[in-house]
N, C-alpha and C positions, 0 to 999 in steps of 0.2 A: 610672519614667523617670529615666535618669542625669542628674545635675546638670551643667549646662554650666559649664566652667571658663573663666574670663576670661583674656585675654592676660597680664594682670598676674600672675595666679596661676600661669600656665604658665611665665612667666619666673622666678618665685620658686621653683617646683619644679625647673626646670633648674639654677638657681643652687645649690639645696640638693644636688642629685645631683652636680653638679660639685665642690662643697665636700667631699662624702663621698668622691668618687673621689680628689680631691687629698690628702685626709687619709690614705686608704688607701695611696696611693703613697708618701707621706712615711714612714709606718710601715714599709712594705716596704723602702724604701731604708735606713732606719735599721737594720733588722734585718740588712741586708747587712754592717753593721759588727760585729754581734754574732756571727752564725752562724759565719763562718770562724774567728774568734778563739776562741770558746768551744769549738767542735768541733775546733779545731786542723786545719782542712781545708787551710789554705794555708801551705805552708812555702816559704821563699825563700832562695836563696843571696845573702846580702848582700855589698856591696862590701868591700874590705879595710878593717880597722880598725873595723868596725861594733860598736857597743855590744851588750850582750845585748838580746834582742828587745823586751822591754817598755820599757826606757829608750830604745831606738832609736826605737820608734814614738812615744814621748812627745816626743822631742827633735827629730826630723827635721821640718823645715819644708817639705819637698817642693819645694825651690827649683830642683832640677835642675842645680845647679852641677857635681855629680860626673858627670852625664851628658855635659855639654858638654866636659869636659876629658879624657875617656877616649879614648886614641889608637886603640883598636880598636872603639870604640862597643859595648863589652860591657854597659854599664849602661843599663837601661831603667827606666821608671816603671810601677808596678803600676796596673791598671785597677780598676773597681768590684768585680770578683769577689774582691778582696783585703780587702773590708770596711774595718776601721780602717786597714789598710795601703795604701789607695788613694793613689796618687801617690808612694809611697816607692820608692827605688831598689833594684833587684835584678839578678841576673845569671842568664840562662838558659845554663848552661855548654854544653849540646849545640849551641845556636845560635851562641854566641860566648863563648869563655872569656876570663878575665882573664889576659893573658900577661905582665903586668908590663913592657910595652914602655916605659912611662913611667919606669921605674926608681925614681923618688922617690915613687911611688904618689900621683899627682896628685889623685885623688879625695879622699884624706885631707886633703891640703893645701887643697883647694878648699872643703871642708865648713865653713860658717860657724858651726855650732852645736856641733860636737864629737860629732855622731852617728857620724861616722867619726872616731875619736879620734886625736889627735896625742900623747896623754899616756900611753896604756897601754904596757906593757913592749914594747920593740922586737921581741923574739922573737915576741910574740903579736900584734903590730900588724896583720899582714896575714893572720892565720889566719882562714879563712872556713868551713872544714869539713874533711872528710877523704875521700880517694878510697877506693873499695871495689870489688873485683872482683865484680860483680853477676851476670854471666852467664858463668861460667867455660867452659862448653861452647862458647860462641861465640868465645872468644879464639883468634886465629890462632896466637899464640906457644905456647899450650898444646897446640895440634894439631901443632906443629912446622912450620907453614906460613909461607911468605914473603908479601910483598905487592908488587904492581906496579901502578902507575897512580896515580890521584888519590884521596887518602884519603877524601874525601866526595863525589866526583863533580864534573863540570865546572860545574854550576850552583850549587854551594855558595858563599855569599858570605863565609864566615868568614875572618878575618884572623889572621895570626901573624907574629911577628918571627923571621925566619930570619937569624941573625947572619952566616952565611956568604954571604948575599945582600946584606943591608943591615942594618947594626947598629942603625939608628935608625928606619927606616920599615917598618912591618908590610906584608906583601903578602898577596894572596889565596892561601889553601891550594890553590885550584883551579889556580893557576899554578905549583905546585911538585909535579911528579910524583915518585914513589918507585920504586925497584927494589931490594927487600930480600929476601935469601935467607931471613931469619927476621924476621917482623914484630916491630918493637920501637918502634913509633910513640909509645906512651905514655911510654916512657923517653927516647927520642931527642928529643922535642919538649917535655918537661917543663922549665919555666923555673927550677925550684928544684933546686939541686944535691943529689943523694943522696936525693931524695924518693921515688923509685920505682926498682925494679931488677927484672931478669929473673933468676930463679933456676932451676937444673935441677930437673926433676920426678922424676929417678931418678939412680942412681949409674952408669948405663951411659954411657960417653963417646960412644957412637954415637947416643945418644938426643938428638935436636935439640929436643925439647919443653922449653919454659921457661914459668914462670908469673910474672906480675907480682906483686911484693910491695911494698906501700906501707910507707914508712919514716916515722919521726917528723918529719923536716923538712917533710913534706907540709903545705901550707897550704890545700888545697882550691880552688885557682884554677880548676880545671875543664878545663885544657888536655888532659889525658888523655881526658876524656869527649868533648870536641869532636873530637879527632883520630882517635879509634877508628873503623876502617873497618867494624866490625860494625854491623848495624842491627836492633834498637836497640843502643846502645853496650854493650860487654861490661863496661866500667868506668864507674862513676858517682861523683858527689860526694854525700856525706851532709852536708846543711847543718848548720852549727853543731856538728858532732861534734868532740870534742876527743880528741887522742891518749891512749890508755890507758883510755878508757871503753868499757864493753861495748856 
């Protein structure tokens, strides 16, 4: 005959089970910090001026000051899936690029810890990554095709500073239609001078095809990735990549 368990014993057993469950949850959450970092599963496009990844993660206090000052709301904070990077700022270029509407790079000025550094070489200060033609077959310019309409559709909320419309205030890309004989959106809307160019694909003057070529001034702001009308984007940003590296 089974021994009857008292109410006190039942409470003790429940407390023990709850303690075990809580301990398991704690271990699981802690592992979230290790797995993405060790496995290098999470790669993020950091805001301008970000230190190398390890010192960046060590110094960022996750205060969100950079998020608050970004004029196009490009900077967001990472969630639990980023492990040790939870709460740190990053940019999803396809959703909203850094278009340097603030000119002085306000996120760098707002950072209280130097995670977005004021002190590194000015040329390198805003370098975030490097653009790369990832899907050449999807590129309209390489097909010799134009583009008419809204680059990302009527519902796309992304913002961009169109200097011919308003020098200081970014507007919705969905409010700016295009009528282009040859698609050159990645070049046309790039905020960095001489960072990308369209070059002929043949020596035939009648050949309209052009291919985007990324140049050394590229800082990886992500504007080309955001504005590309191909889905997924034909051109993307490689986070942390430096010019001249394989």
